[in-house]
ZAMARGU-4260 file (C-alpha; in steps of 0.2 Angstrom, whole numbers, plus 5000, padded with zeros to 4 digits):
<rodrens>
0) 4962/5079/5102 | 4958/5091/5087 | 4939/5095/5089 | 4930/5097/5073 | 4946/5098/5063
5) 4943/5084/5051 | 4925/5088/5048 | 4928/5106/5044 | 4942/5101/5032 | 4932/5088/5023
10) 4915/5097/5023 | 4919/5116/5021 | 4937/5117/5017 | 4936/5117/4998 | 4945/5133/4995
15) 4958/5130/5009 | 4962/5113/5002 | 4964/5120/4984 | 4975/5134/4991 | 4987/5122/5000
20) 4998/5118/4984 | 4999/5136/4979 | 5004/5141/4997 | 5018/5127/4998 | 5024/5131/4980
25) 5027/5149/4984 | 5036/5144/5000 | 5047/5132/4990 | 5051/5144/4977 | 5056/5157/4989
30) 5068/5144/4998 | 5075/5140/4981 | 5078/5158/4976 | 5087/5161/4992 | 5100/5148/4988
35) 5107/5159/4974 | 5115/5170/4987 | 5128/5156/4990 | 5141/5148/4979 | 5149/5131/4977
40) 5147/5118/4991 | 5138/5131/5002 | 5124/5133/4988 | 5123/5114/4987 | 5120/5112/5006
45) 5107/5126/5006 | 5098/5118/4991 | 5098/5101/5000 | 5091/5110/5016 | 5078/5118/5005
50) 5072/5102/4998 | 5071/5094/5015 | 5061/5109/5022 | 5049/5108/5007 | 5047/5089/5011
55) 5042/5093/5029 | 5029/5105/5023 | 5022/5092/5010 | 5022/5078/5023 | 5012/5089/5035
60) 5000/5094/5022 | 4997/5077/5016 | 4993/5071/5034 | 4981/5086/5037 | 4972/5084/5020
65) 4969/5065/5023 | 4959/5057/5008 | 4969/5054/4993 | 4983/5065/4999 | 4987/5054/5014
70) 4985/5038/5004 | 4997/5043/4991 | 5009/5049/5004 | 5008/5032/5013 | 5012/5023/4997
75) 5027/5034/4993 | 5034/5031/5011 | 5036/5013/5005 | 5044/5016/4989 | 5062/5017/4995
80) 5073/5028/4985 | 5059/5038/4977 | 5058/5052/4990 | 5071/5059/5002 | 5074/5047/5017
85) 5069/5061/5029 | 5052/5063/5019 | 5049/5045/5019 | 5051/5044/5038 | 5038/5057/5040
90) 5026/5050/5027 | 5027/5033/5036 | 5020/5041/5052 | 5004/5047/5042 | 4994/5031/5047
95) 4996/5033/5065 | 4998/5052/5068 | 4984/5058/5057 | 4973/5072/5065 | 4957/5063/5072
100) 4939/5067/5068 | 4930/5075/5082 | 4918/5063/5091 | 4903/5073/5087 | 4905/5069/5069
105) 4908/5051/5072 | 4892/5051/5081 | 4883/5059/5066 | 4890/5046/5054 | 4885/5031/5066
110) 4867/5038/5068 | 4865/5041/5049 | 4871/5023/5046 | 4860/5015/5059 | 4845/5026/5061
115) 4848/5026/5080 | 4860/5031/5093 | 4877/5022/5095 | 4872/5018/5113 | 4858/5007/5106
120) 4871/4997/5095 | 4886/4996/5106 | 4888/4993/5125 | 4904/5004/5125 | 4911/5015/5112
125) 4928/5023/5115 | 4927/5041/5109 | 4946/5042/5105 | 4951/5033/5089 | 4966/5021/5090
130) 4970/5023/5072 | 4966/5038/5060 | 4970/5034/5042 | 4967/5041/5025 | 4948/5039/5023
135) 4942/5034/5040 | 4947/5031/5058 | 4945/5016/5069 | 4938/5015/5087 | 4937/5001/5100
140) 4920/4996/5105 | 4910/4982/5113 | 4894/4975/5106 | 4879/4973/5118 | 4885/4955/5122
145) 4902/4961/5127 | 4911/4956/5111 | 4926/4967/5108 | 4926/4975/5090 | 4935/4988/5080
150) 4923/5000/5071 | 4930/5010/5056 | 4920/5026/5053 | 4922/5035/5036 | 4926/5054/5036
155) 4911/5064/5031 | 4914/5072/5014 | 4929/5062/5010 | 4922/5056/4993 | 4922/5074/4987
160) 4939/5078/4995 | 4947/5064/4986 | 4943/5071/4968 | 4951/5088/4973 | 4965/5080/4982
165) 4970/5069/4967 | 4974/5085/4957 | 4982/5093/4972 | 4994/5079/4976 | 5002/5079/4958
170) 5006/5097/4961 | 5013/5094/4979 | 5024/5080/4972 | 5030/5091/4957 | 5040/5103/4968
175) 5058/5102/4963 | 5069/5089/4971 | 5055/5080/4981 | 5054/5064/4970 | 5067/5054/4960
180) 5071/5060/4943 | 5061/5051/4930 | 5046/5047/4941 | 5030/5049/4932 | 5020/5057/4946
185) 5004/5060/4936 | 5003/5041/4931 | 5006/5036/4949 | 4993/5047/4956 | 4980/5042/4943
190) 4983/5024/4946 | 4982/5025/4964 | 4966/5036/4962 | 4957/5021/4954 | 4960/5010/4969
195) 4956/5024/4982 | 4939/5027/4975 | 4935/5008/4976 | 4940/5009/4995 | 4925/5021/4999
200) 4912/5007/4999 | 4913/4998/5016 | 4901/4985/5011 | 4911/4980/4997 | 4927/4979/5008
205) 4917/4968/5020 | 4913/4956/5006 | 4931/4954/5001 | 4936/4952/5019 | 4924/4938/5022
210) 4932/4929/5007 | 4949/4930/5015 | 4942/4925/5032 | 4934/4910/5025 | 4951/4905/5016
215) 4962/4908/5031 | 4952/4903/5045 | 4963/4892/5057 | 4979/4896/5047 | 4995/4894/5055
220) 5002/4912/5054 | 4988/4922/5046 | 4974/4930/5055 | 4959/4938/5046 | 4947/4947/5058
225) 4929/4942/5057 | 4917/4955/5050 | 4900/4959/5058 | 4890/4961/5042 | 4874/4965/5050
230) 4882/4981/5058 | 4892/4986/5042 | 4886/4999/5031 | 4893/5010/5016 | 4902/5021/5029
235) 4904/5010/5044 | 4913/4993/5045 | 4913/4983/5061 | 4925/4969/5063 | 4933/4958/5077
240) 4945/4966/5088 | 4963/4959/5086 | 4975/4964/5101 | 4992/4966/5094 | 5008/4977/5092
245) 5010/4989/5077 | 5020/4981/5063 | 5033/4995/5064 | 5040/4987/5079 | 5046/4973/5068
250) 5060/4985/5063 | 5068/4982/5080 | 5068/4963/5080 | 5083/4952/5077 | 5086/4949/5058
255) 5080/4931/5059 | 5063/4936/5065 | 5062/4950/5052 | 5066/4937/5039 | 5052/4926/5045
260) 5039/4940/5045 | 5044/4945/5028 | 5040/4927/5022 | 5024/4928/5031 | 5019/4943/5021
265) 5026/4937/5005 | 5016/4921/5007 | 5000/4930/5011 | 5001/4941/4996 | 5007/4930/4983
270) 4999/4914/4990 | 4982/4923/4989 | 4985/4928/4971 | 4990/4910/4965 | 4978/4900/4976
275) 4963/4911/4978 | 4964/4922/4963 | 4963/4937/4975 | 4975/4951/4978 | 4976/4963/4993
280) 4983/4978/4986 | 4987/4990/5001 | 5003/4984/5009 | 5004/4998/5022 | 5012/4993/5039
285) 4997/5000/5047 | 4987/4986/5040 | 4997/4973/5049 | 4997/4968/5067 | 5010/4957/5076
290) 4999/4946/5087 | 5004/4938/5103 | 5003/4920/5097 | 5016/4924/5083 | 5004/4926/5069
295) 5001/4942/5059 | 4984/4950/5058 | 4979/4957/5041 | 4965/4970/5045 | 4962/4980/5029
300) 4953/4974/5013 | 4948/4990/5005 | 4959/4988/4990 | 4957/4970/4983 | 4957/4964/4965
305) 4951/4947/4959 | 4959/4939/4943 | 4951/4926/4932 | 4960/4909/4929 | 4967/4914/4912
310) 4976/4929/4919 | 4984/4919/4933 | 4989/4906/4921 | 4997/4919/4910 | 5007/4925/4925
315) 5013/4907/4928 | 5019/4905/4911 | 5029/4921/4912 | 5037/4916/4929 | 5041/4898/4922
320) 5050/4906/4907 | 5060/4917/4918 | 5064/4903/4930 | 5071/4892/4916 | 5080/4907/4908
325) 5070/4906/4891 | 5069/4925/4887 | 5060/4923/4871 | 5046/4913/4880 | 5046/4926/4893
330) 5044/4940/4880 | 5029/4931/4872 | 5021/4928/4889 | 5023/4946/4894 | 5015/4951/4878
335) 5001/4938/4881 | 4997/4945/4898 | 4996/4963/4891 | 5011/4970/4901 | 5021/4973/4884
340) 5013/4979/4868 | 5016/4967/4853 | 5030/4971/4841 | 5039/4983/4853 | 5055/4989/4843
345) 5068/4982/4855 | 5078/4967/4856 | 5073/4954/4868 | 5089/4956/4878 | 5086/4975/4879
350) 5068/4972/4886 | 5075/4959/4898 | 5088/4971/4905 | 5076/4984/4908 | 5061/4974/4914
355) 5068/4959/4923 | 5070/4971/4939 | 5052/4969/4942 | 5054/4951/4947 | 5073/4952/4952
360) 5069/4944/4969 | 5064/4927/4961 | 5079/4926/4949 | 5091/4919/4962 | 5089/4906/4975
365) 5090/4918/4990 | 5089/4937/4989 | 5089/4950/5002 | 5078/4965/4999 | 5088/4981/5001
370) 5083/4999/4999 | 5094/4999/4983 | 5085/4985/4975 | 5068/4992/4980 | 5073/5009/4973
375) 5079/5001/4956 | 5063/4991/4954 | 5053/5008/4956 | 5065/5018/4945 | 5064/5006/4931
380) 5046/5005/4931 | 5044/5024/4931 | 5058/5030/4919 | 5052/5042/4906 | 5069/5046/4898
385) 5083/5036/4889 | 5080/5018/4883 | 5071/5013/4898 | 5059/5028/4895 | 5056/5022/4877
390) 5053/5004/4883 | 5040/5010/4896 | 5030/5018/4882 | 5027/5001/4875 | 5023/4994/4892
395) 5005/4993/4898 | 4996/4991/4915 | 4981/4980/4909 | 4964/4983/4917 | 4963/4977/4935
400) 4982/4976/4937 | 4986/4993/4944 | 4985/4984/4961 | 5000/4973/4956 | 5010/4988/4952
405) 5005/4996/4968 | 5009/4981/4979 | 5026/4978/4970 | 5031/4995/4975 | 5024/4994/4992
410) 5030/4976/4996 | 5047/4980/4989 | 5049/4995/5001 | 5042/4986/5016 | 5053/4971/5014
415) 5068/4983/5011 | 5064/4991/5028 | 5065/4974/5036 | 5080/4969/5025 | 5071/4953/5023
420) 5081/4939/5016 | 5073/4923/5009 | 5071/4909/4996 | 5057/4919/4986 | 5061/4909/4970
425) 5057/4892/4979 | 5042/4899/4987 | 5035/4905/4971 | 5038/4888/4963 | 5026/4881/4976
430) 5012/4892/4969 | 5017/4891/4951 | 5022/4873/4949 | 5014/4865/4965 | 5032/4861/4971
435) 5032/4854/4989 | 5034/4867/5003 | 5052/4873/5004 | 5052/4881/5021 | 5046/4878/5039
440) 5032/4891/5036 | 5027/4883/5020 | 5024/4867/5029 | 5015/4875/5042 | 5004/4884/5029
445) 5000/4868/5020 | 4996/4859/5037 | 4983/4872/5041 | 4973/4875/5025 | 4959/4865/5018
450) 4967/4861/5002 | 4983/4854/5011 | 4993/4866/5000 | 5003/4882/5006 | 4995/4898/5004
</rodrens>
């Protein structure tokens, strides 16, 4: 275990953190210059090798920097087609392989939070974390009565580090060849920054988690861990321990089981939006657990948005128009919601050809999420050149909706990794039009919710 590594990086490593982009940029530039010694196919091979070496450096730096750097890396790992596959694989390990914080620092955070020693709060507290993520790490523990819990402890100094990292990440990703052409890195980093700042208050996260827990208690395939609010502070969150397997193990399951898991996630995310007006905006595989009883545990609620009825009804009008093929009504609904600015100087067909990709999975009766589809959804949304780039200048992310963009990227990449195939169109109709459950999981959901409707 790395003793003191995280604490020094967060507390006193300001100059070192700022120097990381400059150091990596210099190394990347030297590699690229070195390719000019070669010609033709050999030069192309060397340039590809240079990009991959730089991708390895950036991935390693994001993991060690934690904070915003790691969070952006985690999201990029799910955006299939945006970064080289080798880089995406490395970024995907950031959640589980992040260098941990030394126990002495963990103890300091706990003592500051409770005003007493951890031993007076917990009967047992494991020094080694079982998860080290972007702004905190999680330890197994037992309460005084023997109840097993998971304790999330925030890294000291992470608030200050995030502000520095947001600028550094844009530089890291700006290295030539690391991201898809046309991706607006600065916009992506800025939007994600807004969500990351909101994740720093663990009391706020606990309040969101309680609302999800109340809604899904007893649900047929969703499990939300109970929060112990009396032990939760701004920097420490204590919740029920859920024993389960990492979600990444789903990639090795038969396709039918992957489809089923894809539908569970789809229903949790979009059912929450349309039924509860709540949206959990951090679809990282590290936030999901495969439970022994076949359910999925959803364990992180740091990034949640709440929408009012008018906004959700606007989404419904937009989807209904798409569903019946009424493009003019779709355009009007898109403007009403605030996604498209009024009087954009494009034909409705031009707008549809560019923008319908965001909702492509619900335009046919059954769709398989592929890496190519996920990449196209991201590419269209982030184009800065050509007709697509012109249209995007008239597109808008209304206040509070950055989470929707984030989760659309994240879920598309996650479903693509599963190759999940399903009747997404029929499922959405259940939420938008109150259609009867269209699948076995829909009927199970309806049978295990208080409203008698699928979530």
